[in-house]
C-alpha angles and dihedrals in degrees: 000000000000127000110260133197115223119199112196106182132162097359114077095072090060094051131085119234092260092057094045092052090046090055092045090051092055090044089053093051093048096046125093122205106286093038119137134209125200115195131188110206143161122246118209111272138151092246090051088065090055093046089047090055091055094045093049090055092055091047102260105102118187109238104178145037128170135197112229090255093050091050090048090053093045091052093045088054086065096043098262118132115208114238099176137003119180142159119249094250093054090049089046092049090055090056096045138334090241094052089050092054095043093052095048092109088060095067090123089063118087137181119210124189119195134175132213112229 
């Protein structure tokens, strides 16, 4: 009955679409109007393919990547409206120029914030 903030960090990229949607369905059912979800996800990128090969060898294969438009559509399906969606270097640059430069290799990582109306 109360607005809730959900932080979904470091998980989505390891899940297949069905598991992501099952989780969003639970979050939708448990989220009152005014709730917020913050999701860290990977966008398709050439370096993501390389990172995925390394992670697969250590037993943690990447199973999903979304364009910002695809993530927006997915969250909308579960009644969340995107209010921001930025890559990690952009977020880092807002915090400090040094952090922005140091995080430039993480441009495939994105953070989306969405609210339930």
